[in-house]
C-alpha positions, 0 to 999 in steps of 0.5 A: 489189439487190446480189444481182441480185434484186428486193427485193420479189418475189425475181425477177431484176431485168432491167428492161423488155424491149426494145420494151416498148410498155407503158412508152411513155407520152409519148415524153419519152425517145425518141431524137428527143425527146432530140436535140431537147432537146439542140438547144434547149439548144445554141441557148440556150447560143449565145444566152447567149454572144451576149448576154454578148458584146454586153453586153461581159461576155466 
């Protein structure tokens, strides 16, 4: 909220504390998983560019 308070409870909305293991369920947002997704996205971009190059689209 604009005033920095939770609209439902009225307390300060600071988010989860650092190291909050209760919010950690699947690891989708860990640094390792984010880096892995970026790596695979880069590989896909390279493959698409290679395919376009072979097909003569570029």
